Residue frames relative to the residue before (quaternion, step in Angstrom):
aa qw qx qy qz dx dy dz
M 1.0000 0.0000 0.0000 0.0000 0.00 0.00 0.00
N 0.2506 -0.7944 0.5393 0.1238 3.55 -0.90 0.93
G 0.5562 -0.6545 0.3727 0.3513 3.58 1.23 0.04
D 0.4034 0.7089 -0.4890 0.3093 3.60 1.23 0.12
Q 0.2323 -0.7515 0.6007 0.1431 3.53 -1.13 0.70
V 0.1733 -0.7760 0.6024 0.0702 3.51 -1.09 0.80
E 0.2500 -0.7399 0.6040 0.1591 3.54 -0.96 0.86
I 0.1797 -0.7781 0.5958 0.0854 3.56 -0.79 1.04
I 0.1478 -0.7860 0.5986 0.0447 3.52 -0.65 1.19
T 0.1153 -0.8093 0.5750 0.0344 3.56 -0.77 1.04
S 0.0737 -0.7741 0.6275 0.0401 3.50 -1.28 0.48
K 0.4582 -0.6782 0.5010 0.2812 3.56 -0.99 0.79
N 0.6843 0.4873 -0.2796 0.4650 3.58 1.19 -0.47
Q 0.5147 0.6610 -0.4105 0.3601 3.60 1.24 -0.18
T 0.0816 -0.7736 0.6264 0.0501 3.55 -1.05 0.80
A 0.6067 -0.5763 0.4060 0.3673 3.55 -1.21 0.48
S 0.1718 -0.7614 0.6192 0.0862 3.52 -1.23 0.60
Q 0.5671 -0.6101 0.4256 0.3535 3.58 -1.05 0.71
S 0.5919 0.5825 -0.3718 0.4149 3.60 1.09 -0.54
W 0.5408 0.6258 -0.4008 0.3940 3.60 1.18 -0.40
E 0.5761 0.6135 -0.3789 0.3848 3.59 1.10 -0.64
K 0.6158 0.5674 -0.3409 0.4273 3.60 1.14 -0.59
F 0.7286 0.4659 -0.2320 0.4453 3.56 1.12 -0.65
V 0.6481 0.5293 -0.3353 0.4327 3.59 1.12 -0.49
I 0.4424 -0.7164 0.4915 0.2222 3.52 -1.16 0.65
T 0.7788 0.3832 -0.1931 0.4575 3.55 0.74 -1.06
G 0.5810 -0.5792 0.4555 0.3457 3.53 -1.23 0.54
K 0.6033 0.5657 -0.3520 0.4383 3.56 1.10 -0.68
A 0.6532 0.5025 -0.3098 0.4743 3.58 0.97 -0.84
R 0.6406 0.5208 -0.3171 0.4667 3.59 0.99 -0.86
A 0.6483 0.5241 -0.3099 0.4571 3.56 0.98 -0.88
E 0.6537 0.5053 -0.3138 0.4678 3.60 0.96 -0.81
I 0.6349 0.5174 -0.3308 0.4688 3.58 0.99 -0.81
R 0.6576 0.5021 -0.3083 0.4695 3.59 0.91 -0.89
K 0.6303 0.5444 -0.3253 0.4477 3.57 1.02 -0.84
V 0.6699 0.4858 -0.2915 0.4800 3.58 0.93 -0.92
I 0.6520 0.5091 -0.3197 0.4620 3.60 0.94 -0.82
R 0.6383 0.5132 -0.3303 0.4692 3.61 0.97 -0.79
A 0.6491 0.5107 -0.3175 0.4659 3.59 0.97 -0.82
Q 0.6406 0.5130 -0.3215 0.4723 3.59 1.01 -0.79
Q 0.6561 0.5029 -0.3085 0.4706 3.58 0.96 -0.86
Y 0.6204 0.5429 -0.3348 0.4563 3.58 0.99 -0.82
D 0.6680 0.4953 -0.2964 0.4697 3.58 0.86 -0.97
Q 0.6522 0.5114 -0.3101 0.4658 3.56 0.98 -0.85
Y 0.6599 0.5067 -0.3095 0.4604 3.60 0.93 -0.86
V 0.6353 0.5229 -0.3310 0.4620 3.58 0.99 -0.80
K 0.6601 0.4997 -0.3107 0.4670 3.61 0.93 -0.85
L 0.6667 0.4863 -0.3055 0.4751 3.57 0.94 -0.85
G 0.6194 0.5349 -0.3332 0.4682 3.59 1.06 -0.73
H 0.6251 0.5271 -0.3261 0.4744 3.57 1.02 -0.80
N 0.6495 0.5107 -0.3158 0.4665 3.58 0.97 -0.82
I 0.6279 0.5290 -0.3346 0.4625 3.59 1.02 -0.78
I 0.6445 0.5125 -0.3137 0.4728 3.57 0.96 -0.91
S 0.6657 0.5194 -0.3056 0.4401 3.58 0.83 -0.99
K 0.6827 0.4849 -0.2916 0.4623 3.59 0.88 -0.93
A 0.6551 0.5127 -0.3170 0.4554 3.59 0.95 -0.86
L 0.6761 0.4774 -0.2954 0.4772 3.58 0.93 -0.83
K 0.6209 0.5378 -0.3415 0.4568 3.58 1.06 -0.71
V 0.6362 0.5183 -0.3214 0.4726 3.59 1.00 -0.85
A 0.7157 0.4212 -0.2381 0.5036 3.58 1.06 -0.79
S 0.4256 -0.7281 0.4330 0.3180 3.59 1.33 0.14
I 0.4697 0.6289 -0.4684 0.4056 3.56 0.98 0.90
D 0.4044 -0.7070 0.5252 0.2466 3.56 -0.87 0.96
L 0.4195 -0.6863 0.5355 0.2574 3.55 -1.05 0.81
V 0.1565 0.7654 -0.5991 0.1753 3.53 -0.14 1.34
P 0.6703 -0.5328 0.3282 0.3989 3.59 -1.10 0.57
V 0.6143 0.5607 -0.3582 0.4242 3.62 1.03 -0.73
V 0.6445 0.5149 -0.3205 0.4655 3.60 0.95 -0.86
V 0.6625 0.5051 -0.3060 0.4608 3.57 0.89 -0.92
V 0.6409 0.5213 -0.3251 0.4602 3.59 0.94 -0.85
V 0.6496 0.5100 -0.3187 0.4652 3.61 0.94 -0.83
V 0.6654 0.4906 -0.3062 0.4720 3.59 0.91 -0.89
V 0.6452 0.5164 -0.3180 0.4646 3.59 0.91 -0.90
A 0.6765 0.4896 -0.2934 0.4654 3.59 0.90 -0.92
S 0.6731 0.5010 -0.3118 0.4458 3.60 0.91 -0.83
L 0.6976 0.4246 -0.2645 0.5129 3.59 1.14 -0.53
Q 0.3967 -0.7527 0.4345 0.2956 3.56 1.38 0.08
L 0.3789 0.6804 -0.5228 0.3466 3.55 0.93 0.94
Q 0.4885 -0.6874 0.4562 0.2842 3.55 -1.14 0.54
L 0.8192 0.1580 -0.0449 0.5495 3.58 1.03 -0.73
Q 0.5964 -0.5462 0.4509 0.3777 3.54 -1.22 0.46
L 0.6116 0.5618 -0.3503 0.4332 3.59 1.03 -0.73
Q 0.6224 0.5332 -0.3426 0.4592 3.59 1.04 -0.74
L 0.6280 0.5310 -0.3309 0.4628 3.58 1.01 -0.79
Q 0.6797 0.4875 -0.2932 0.4630 3.55 0.83 -0.97
L 0.6580 0.5038 -0.3070 0.4679 3.58 0.96 -0.83
Q 0.6621 0.5062 -0.3075 0.4592 3.60 0.89 -0.90
L 0.6415 0.5198 -0.3287 0.4585 3.58 0.98 -0.79
Q 0.6756 0.4861 -0.3032 0.4640 3.58 0.89 -0.86
L 0.6637 0.4959 -0.3167 0.4618 3.57 0.92 -0.83
A 0.6582 0.4940 -0.3064 0.4785 3.59 1.05 -0.70
H 0.6590 0.5380 -0.2902 0.4382 3.55 1.15 -0.67
R 0.4977 0.6951 -0.4068 0.3221 3.61 1.23 -0.45
């Protein structure tokens, strides 16, 4: 130990970045960064999928109500609305 002191500045608005992987030393730290990035991407895909659903239903003059979503989810044999939103976004890429 050389006695250097480090000031750690935190922010509630800060999110992980893939560039952080270049700076960390341990595999555990890299794994945590990847985990956070995957979670952020998942959330982003779900939101974009929701937007795709909303726009498609709006074009078809159908209100986005839970009953419509349940019918679509059931007809596609998905278990959750989130899966529908995620699948739509991944297919839209």
